[in-house]
N, C-alpha and C positions, 0 to 999 in steps of 0.2 A: 185654511192655508191656500194661497194661490198656486197655480201651476209653476210660476216663475220662482216663487220662494221655495217650493218643494225641490225644484231642480238645483237651486243654489245650495240648499241643505244637503242634497245628495252629493254634489261636487265637493262640498266641504268635508263630508264624511269620507269620500273616496280619497281626497287629498290627505286627510289625517291618517287614513289607513296606509297610504303609500309612504308617508313620512315615518310612521311607526315601523313599517317593514324595513325601511332604509336604516333606521336607528338600530333595530334588532340585528340587521346584517352587519352594521359597523361594530356593534358591541361584540358579536360573535367573532368577527375578524380580529378585533383588538384582544379578545380573550385568547384566541388561538395564538396570536403572536407573542403573548406572554408565556405560552407553554414552553416548558423546558425540554420538549421532545421526550424520548424514551430514555430515562436516566438510570433505570435499574436493569441489570442484565436479564435478558429474556432469551429463550431458545427460539430461533427463527425457523419456520418450516421451510422445506425446499421451495425455490422460486417457481411460481406458476406462470409460464409464458402466455397462458390464455386468460389471465386475470382481466377484468373489465377495464377499459380505458377511462380517462377522465378528461377534464378541460385542458386545452392547450394553455400554457402560461401566457398571460397577456402582456404585451408591451415590451417583450424581450427580443433581442436579436438572436439569430441562429449563428452564434459565435461560441466556440469552445476555447477557453483560455487555460493553458497549463502554466501555473505559477510555481516554478521549480524552486526548491531550496538552494540547490547548487547544480553543477553540471557533471556530477559523477556519472560513470558509464551506465550504472544500473538505472538511474533516473532518466538519462538520455534515451535508453531503450524504451522506457514507458512513453516518452515523448514521440518516438518513432511510431509506436503503435497508435497513439492518439491522433497523430497527423494523418495516418493512413485511414483510420476510421472517419475522421472529419472529411477527408476527400471522398470516401465512398458514400457518405451520407449527406453531402452537400452543405457542410458547415464551414464557416470561416474559422481559421485556426490562428490563435495567438500564443506565442511562447515567450514568457518572461522569466527572469532569473533574479532571485533575491540575494544571491551571494552570501548565504548563511546569516542574513540579517532579518530577525523577526519583525522589527519595525518596518523595514522596507517591504517585506512580504505583505504585511497588513495594509500599507499604503497603496501598494499595487492593486490589491484586491478591492479596496475601497474605491479607487478610481474606476475600475472595471464595473463595479456595481452602479456607479453614477452614469456609466455609459450604457447601462441596460444590457450588459452581456448576459447571455442565457445559460451558460454552463461553465463550471470551474472544475478543474482537477488540481489537487494541491498535496504535495508532501510537506507538511508544516515544519518550519524551522523550530518553533516553540509552540507546541499544541495549546498550552494554557493561554499564552498571550494572543494567539490567533483566533481562539474560539469565538469571542464576541463578533469579530469581523465575518467569520464563516456563517454565523447565525444570521447576520444581516443579509448575506447572500442568499441563504435559504429562504428567508422571509420575503425577499424580492421576487420569489418564484423560480429562481434559478436552480438548475441541477448542481449539486455540490458533491463531488467524489473526493475522498481523502485516501491517501496511502498510509494506512495503519491507524492513526489516532482519530477520535471524534472531535467535533460534531460533523455529521454529514448525512445527506440523503442516502448515499451509498458509500460504505466503508470497504476498502480493499485491504485485506489482511492475509496472512498466511497462518496455517496451523503451526504456531511457532514452536511448540514443544515437539511436534512431529518433525519439523524442519531440523531442529537440533538433534533429535534422536537419529535421523537418517545419517547425519555426519558422525555422531558419537558412536553409533553401532559399526559404521564402516571403519572408523579409527580403531575401535576395540578389536575388530576382526583382524586388522593388519598387525596390531600389537601382538595378538595371540600367535599369528602365523610367522611373523618375521622377527619379533623380539622375545618370543617365548614368555609372554605375559609380563614382561618387565620393561618399563620405559620411563623417560623423563619427558613430561608433557608441559607445553606452554599453552595456556588458554587466554586468548585476547578477546575480552567480553565487551558487551554493551549493556551491562547490568543497570546502568543509570537510566536507561529507557525502559520503563516498566512493560511496554508493549513487546520488547524484544528479549527481555530477561528469561522467559521460559526456554528459549533456545539453549542457553548455557546451563540452565538447570538440567535439561535433558542430556547434554553432553557429560556433565558430572555424573548423572545417574548411570549412563552407559559405562563409565569407567570405575564406579565406586566399588564394584565387587571384584576388582583386580588389585589385590593388596600390594603387589609390587610395582604398580603404576604410581609414580610420584608426580603430582601437578606442581611443578617447581615455580610457576608464576601463574597467577589468576587475577588479571587486572584489565582495566579499560583504558586503551590509548586515548590521548586527548591531543588533537582532534581525532575523530574516528575516520581516518582516511589513510592513504598510502604513506604519507609523510609521518603521520602519527604512529603507524605500525612500525615504520623504520626506526624512529627514534626510541620507541619503547623496547623494541627487540635489541637494540644496541645496549641499553641499560640492563636488560635481562642477561645478556651474554657476559657482561662484566661479573655478575654474581653467580651465574650458572653456565659455564662455558660448554657443557655437554647438554645437547637437546636432541631428542628423537622425534618428537611430534609437535606440530604447531597447528592450532585450530582457532577459527574465528571467522569474521566476515571477510570475504575475498579481498576487499580493499586494504584492510590492515595486514592480512596474511601476505599479500604481495609486497608490502613494505617490509615485513619481517624477512621475507625471502631475500630481498636486496641486502639487508643487514647481514644475513647469514653468508651470502656470497662474498661480501666485502671482507668478512672475518675469516673466510676460508673454511667455513663449517658445513658446507654442503657435501653430503655423502649419498651414495646410490640408494641406501635404505631409509634415508630421511623421509618422513611423511608429513606433508603439508596438505591440509584440507580446509576448504572455505565454504561460505554460503553466499549466494546471490547470482552465481553464473556470470561474474564480471568478465568482459572480453580478455583482460590480461590473464585471468586464471584459465580461461578456455585455451588461450594461446599456449600457456605453459603445459597444459595437459596434452594438447595436440602435438607438441614437440616430442613427447615420448621420452621414457627413461629418465625423467627428471624428478625432482622432489615433490612437485605439485601433483598429487595423485587423484584428487577428487574435488569437485565443487557441487554443492547442492543448489541446483538452479531453480530460481523462481522467475519464470519467464516474463520479464517486464514488457517486451513488445506485445505479447499476447494479452496480458492483463491490461496494458494500456489501450489496446484495441477494444477490449471489452468495455472499459470505462467510457471510451469515446462513443461506442455504439449505444450504450445505455443513455448517455447524455442526449443523443439525437432522438432516441425513443421518448425521453422525458419531454423534450421540446415539442414533440408531436402528440402529447397527451397520453402516451402509453404508460403502462405500469412497468416499473424497473425493479431490479433486486435492491434490497436494503443492504446487502452485504455480499461480498465475493471472496472466496478463498483462492489464493494462488498456491497451487499444490506443489510440494517439493519433489524434485527429480534428481536422483543421484547421477551426476553427469560424468562419464568417463569416456575413454576412447571407443568403447563398445557401442554407445548410442549417440555419439557426437554428430554424425552425418545427418541423421534424421532431425535432431534438435536444431541444427543450423538451418536446415531447409524450412522448418517451422518458424524460426525467428525472422527469416527473410520475408515471409508472406503470412503475417498473423491473421489477415482477413480470411484466407483459405482455411486456416485452422478453426477460426471462430465459426465459420459457416458449416463445418463438418462436426456434428455432435460427438461422434466417437473420438476424434482428435481433440476437440475442445475439452472434453471431460477428463483428458489426461492432465490438463493444465489448470482447469478452473472448476469450481463448484459454487453455485449461486443459491442465495437464501432470501426468503421474505419477499414482500411486494410493497411498493409505495409509488405514488404519483403526485403530481403537483397539487391536486385538491386535498391530499392528505399529508401535506408537508410538515404538519405538526407531529407526525410520526417519525421524524428524523431521529437517528441514533445519536445519543449523547452519553454514551458509556463506552469503555474500551472493549469493543466486541471481539469475541473469538469464538469460532465454532467448537473449540475444545472446552470452553467454559472454565479456563484456568485463570 
């Protein structure tokens, strides 16, 4: 064999080896993209902030897009936190609203994927309908954070049973002290959403050992907003004119309060309690001596800031949590001032571990190289 022919043979072998390596890489990538993520419930370890970094996602912009389901106050609070985190981390920030349309939300996200947007945070209108689009975003290399349902690289949830238990226990204590263990209770639920149903299981559990407590209505307003709560409460009052306690998400309980006021049914001892820390509920509590006694706050500005911070870390190749708990806080006049200070400056809270840990708990680790480890099951730290 001549020297030239040997060189040609070597080049051919090298070329074949390179081609094979490319084919293996493509096969591996295609196999990964067919992965369904983590579909069976797993217990995630605590987040390790010192976990090794990985590659920076290629070809994506440093843009954080918040694709809202609607503009209710709780979700607007998350947007405030996201915008503050984007500013602090040098991300462009986009805010879109789907107006409760699952199809519109999917179209908005698809357009952003085509624009090579690098990070998404989404409260899905319809989790099942949106799932394929969110998976496309994940496989593009983008950070995908969802508020409650999967799929996502990072799921933000609350310990839902604990959240309901905080409200249920507070209501039970009030009934014991002020009504001598006897009360007519209205429970305005969201049982149709499996991710939120444990809240209302916990409230029922808190009241079940009080034999003289009668849950006179236990139903889900439609829609789950202030108007839905208002219309539902009007119907309840026609059948049950006497009510002592109303419990549910703040947005529907605020609507129920409006119906009670219109019907002249507000009394000094009436107990209204909600979940979410909505501004309207906070304002009612701050007014003092009114029927709205407590809201279980899940700080959306602070968890929004956390999701925005993790999005920036992801785009820099860092490891981020697979899940974040938004911890429930029983908010009353006693702790209102500190809470409002924290909501106004979520970045300061996030930067202070002691203050952050009052509001958040983080689990698991994932980064762009391991995006096939996205969560595709309804994650909860409670395992319920």
